[in-house]
C-alpha positions as CSV (number, residue, x, y, z in Angstrom):
1,M,-25.3,12.0,-1.6
2,R,-21.9,10.5,-1.6
3,V,-19.3,11.1,-4.4
4,T,-15.9,9.5,-4.8
5,V,-13.1,11.9,-5.7
6,R,-10.0,10.3,-7.3
7,L,-6.7,12.1,-7.0
8,F,-3.5,11.8,-9.2
9,A,0.1,12.9,-9.1
10,Q,0.5,16.2,-7.1
11,L,-3.0,16.0,-5.7
12,R,-2.6,12.4,-4.5
13,E,0.7,13.4,-2.8
14,R,-0.9,16.5,-1.1
15,A,-3.8,14.4,0.2
16,G,-1.7,11.5,1.2
17,R,-4.2,9.1,-0.4
18,P,-5.6,8.3,-3.8
19,E,-9.2,9.2,-3.2
20,L,-11.7,11.0,-1.0
21,E,-15.3,10.4,-0.1
22,L,-17.5,13.5,-0.1
23,D,-21.1,13.9,1.2
24,L,-22.7,16.6,-0.9
25,P,-26.2,18.0,-1.3
26,D,-28.4,16.2,-3.8
27,D,-28.2,19.1,-6.3
28,A,-24.4,19.5,-6.1
29,R,-22.3,20.2,-9.1
30,V,-18.6,19.7,-9.8
31,R,-17.7,23.2,-8.4
32,D,-19.3,22.2,-5.1
33,A,-17.1,19.2,-4.8
34,L,-14.1,21.4,-5.5
35,A,-15.2,23.8,-2.8
36,A,-15.6,20.9,-0.3
37,I,-12.0,19.8,-0.7
38,G,-10.7,23.3,0.3
39,D,-7.1,24.1,-0.5
40,L,-6.1,20.7,-1.8
41,A,-6.0,21.9,-5.4
42,A,-4.8,25.4,-4.6
43,G,-2.4,26.6,-7.3
44,L,-3.1,23.7,-9.6
45,P,-5.2,24.3,-12.8
46,V,-6.9,21.0,-12.6
47,V,-9.2,19.4,-15.2
48,M,-12.3,17.6,-14.0
49,A,-13.8,14.3,-15.2
50,V,-17.0,12.7,-14.1
51,N,-17.3,9.0,-14.6
52,R,-14.3,9.1,-17.0
53,E,-15.5,11.9,-19.2
54,Y,-14.1,15.5,-19.0
55,A,-16.6,17.8,-17.4
56,P,-17.0,21.5,-16.7
57,A,-17.4,23.0,-13.2
58,D,-21.2,23.4,-13.6
59,A,-21.7,19.7,-14.5
60,P,-24.2,18.0,-12.1
61,L,-23.2,15.2,-9.8
62,S,-25.3,12.2,-8.8
63,A,-24.9,9.7,-5.9
64,G,-22.2,7.2,-6.6
65,D,-20.4,9.3,-9.2
66,E,-16.7,9.2,-9.6
67,L,-15.1,12.7,-9.9
68,A,-11.5,12.7,-11.0
69,L,-9.3,15.8,-10.5
70,V,-6.7,15.6,-13.2
71,P,-3.5,17.8,-13.0
72,P,-2.8,19.5,-16.4
73,V,-1.5,17.2,-19.2
74,S,-0.8,20.0,-21.6
75,G,-4.5,19.8,-24.6
76,G,-16.9,9.5,-36.7
77,S,-17.1,5.9,-37.5
78,T,-14.1,3.9,-38.4
79,T,-13.6,0.6,-40.3
80,G,-10.1,-0.2,-39.2
81,V,-8.7,-2.0,-36.2
82,I,-8.1,0.0,-33.0
83,H,-6.0,-1.2,-30.0
84,A,-5.3,1.0,-26.9
85,R,-3.9,-0.1,-23.6
86,V,-2.4,1.3,-20.4
87,T,-0.4,-1.3,-18.6
88,A,2.2,-1.9,-15.9
89,E,3.8,-4.7,-18.0
90,P,6.8,-4.2,-20.2
91,L,5.8,-3.2,-23.8
92,S,6.5,-5.4,-26.8
93,L,7.0,-3.8,-30.2
94,D,6.6,-7.2,-32.0
95,S,3.3,-7.7,-30.3
96,L,2.0,-4.3,-31.2
97,V,3.1,-4.6,-34.9
98,S,1.2,-7.9,-35.1
99,R,-2.0,-6.0,-34.2
100,V,-1.8,-3.7,-37.2
101,R,-1.0,-6.2,-39.9
102,D,-3.5,-5.9,-42.7
103,A,-3.7,-7.2,-46.3
104,R,-4.5,-3.7,-47.5
105,A,-1.4,-2.2,-45.9
106,G,1.7,-1.3,-47.9
107,A,3.4,0.5,-45.0
108,V,3.8,0.0,-41.2
109,V,5.2,2.8,-39.1
110,T,6.2,2.5,-35.4
111,F,7.2,4.9,-32.7
112,G,8.8,4.2,-29.3
113,G,9.4,6.7,-26.6
114,V,12.1,5.4,-24.2
115,T,13.6,6.4,-20.9
116,R,16.9,8.2,-21.4
117,E,19.7,9.8,-19.3
118,V,18.2,8.6,-15.9
119,D,18.0,5.2,-14.3
120,H,14.3,5.2,-14.5
121,L,11.1,7.2,-14.8
122,D,7.9,6.7,-12.7
123,Y,4.6,7.0,-14.6
124,E,1.1,7.4,-13.2
125,A,-2.2,7.5,-15.0
126,Y,-5.9,7.7,-14.5
127,A,-5.8,4.4,-16.4
128,E,-9.4,3.8,-17.3
129,M,-9.8,7.3,-18.6
130,A,-6.4,7.2,-20.3
131,E,-7.3,4.1,-22.2
132,A,-10.5,5.6,-23.4
133,E,-8.6,8.7,-24.5
134,L,-6.0,6.7,-26.3
135,A,-8.7,4.9,-28.2
136,R,-10.4,8.1,-29.2
137,I,-7.0,9.5,-30.5
138,A,-6.3,6.3,-32.4
139,A,-9.8,6.3,-34.0
140,A,-9.5,9.9,-35.1
141,A,-6.1,9.4,-36.7
142,L,-7.4,6.2,-38.4
143,E,-10.3,8.1,-40.0
144,R,-8.4,11.3,-40.8
145,H,-5.5,9.5,-42.6
146,G,-7.2,6.5,-44.1
147,L,-5.2,4.1,-41.9
148,C,-5.8,0.3,-41.8
149,A,-5.1,-0.1,-38.1
150,V,-3.7,1.8,-35.1
151,A,-2.3,0.3,-31.9
152,V,-1.0,2.4,-29.0
153,E,0.1,1.3,-25.6
154,H,1.5,3.3,-22.6
155,R,3.2,1.9,-19.6
156,I,2.7,3.0,-16.0
157,G,4.9,2.4,-13.0
158,V,8.7,2.3,-13.1
159,V,10.2,2.3,-16.6
160,A,14.0,1.6,-16.6
161,L,16.6,3.3,-18.7
162,S,16.2,2.4,-22.5
163,E,12.9,0.7,-21.9
164,P,9.8,2.0,-23.8
165,S,7.2,4.0,-22.0
166,V,4.9,4.4,-25.0
167,L,4.7,2.4,-28.3
168,I,2.7,3.2,-31.4
169,A,2.2,1.2,-34.6
170,V,0.1,2.1,-37.6
171,S,-0.6,0.5,-40.9
172,A,-1.8,2.2,-44.1
173,P,-1.9,1.6,-47.9
174,H,0.9,4.1,-48.4
175,R,3.9,5.4,-46.3
176,A,2.9,9.1,-46.3
177,E,-0.4,8.3,-44.5
178,A,1.3,5.9,-42.1
179,F,4.0,8.4,-41.1
180,A,1.4,11.2,-40.7
181,G,-0.9,9.0,-38.7
182,A,1.8,7.9,-36.3
183,R,2.9,11.5,-35.8
184,E,-0.6,12.6,-35.0
185,V,-1.1,9.8,-32.5
186,I,2.0,10.5,-30.5
187,D,1.4,14.3,-30.5
188,E,-2.2,13.8,-29.3
189,V,-1.2,11.3,-26.6
190,K,1.4,13.8,-25.3
191,A,-1.2,16.6,-25.3
192,R,-4.4,14.8,-24.1
193,A,-3.8,11.6,-22.2
194,P,-4.1,11.9,-18.4
195,I,-0.7,10.4,-17.8
196,W,2.1,11.9,-15.7
197,K,5.8,11.1,-15.0
198,R,8.0,12.0,-12.0
199,E,11.0,13.9,-13.2
200,E,13.6,15.3,-10.8
201,G,11.0,14.9,-8.0
202,E,8.2,16.8,-9.8
203,W,5.2,15.4,-11.6
204,V,5.0,16.6,-15.2
205,P,2.8,15.6,-18.2
206,G,3.8,12.1,-19.2
207,T,5.4,12.9,-22.6
208,P,8.0,10.6,-24.0
209,P,11.5,12.0,-24.4
210,P,12.0,14.4,-27.3
211,T,12.9,12.8,-30.6
212,G,15.3,15.4,-31.8
């Protein structure tokens, strides 16, 4: 059977291309695909995802599956509005705030992570999986903190000095919940989203600059 292997950041640079096609036995598992690519991932503690869902090494593969090798990025029902997007377009705070307006909300909190101290930063993402992860993070924060709405967007490609790479907006009935929800979203995005940035020639987890 044939499986597509998608590569990101350091792995893509090592291979010189964004994906590989592997012919594997019908009973192959993720670890067999890793063995088939040889030393490509040597020295990198990669995370695996099959069809945009994180998967262990013993997860089975099927013909036509997409296996993503993701360099490290560091770690219920809802009734509110969730918006999550990964885009190469410039981000707009006004647009994001408009998505979280709610008659129940007495507070709206926003966060923006911007490029600083360098002319630009270059971001790369496993975009489809990153969007799904952003949505899960937003939904969890919405439910945990009783938020009215959560919107989060992350930019990819070249982000110039002082331009935002990530924006978050949350609304809630009270300010304490709004602040806590926004804090949780950015912390989880930094820890879990498969997004990287090139910094001084090296690919690192795509966290926004420190806030303090």
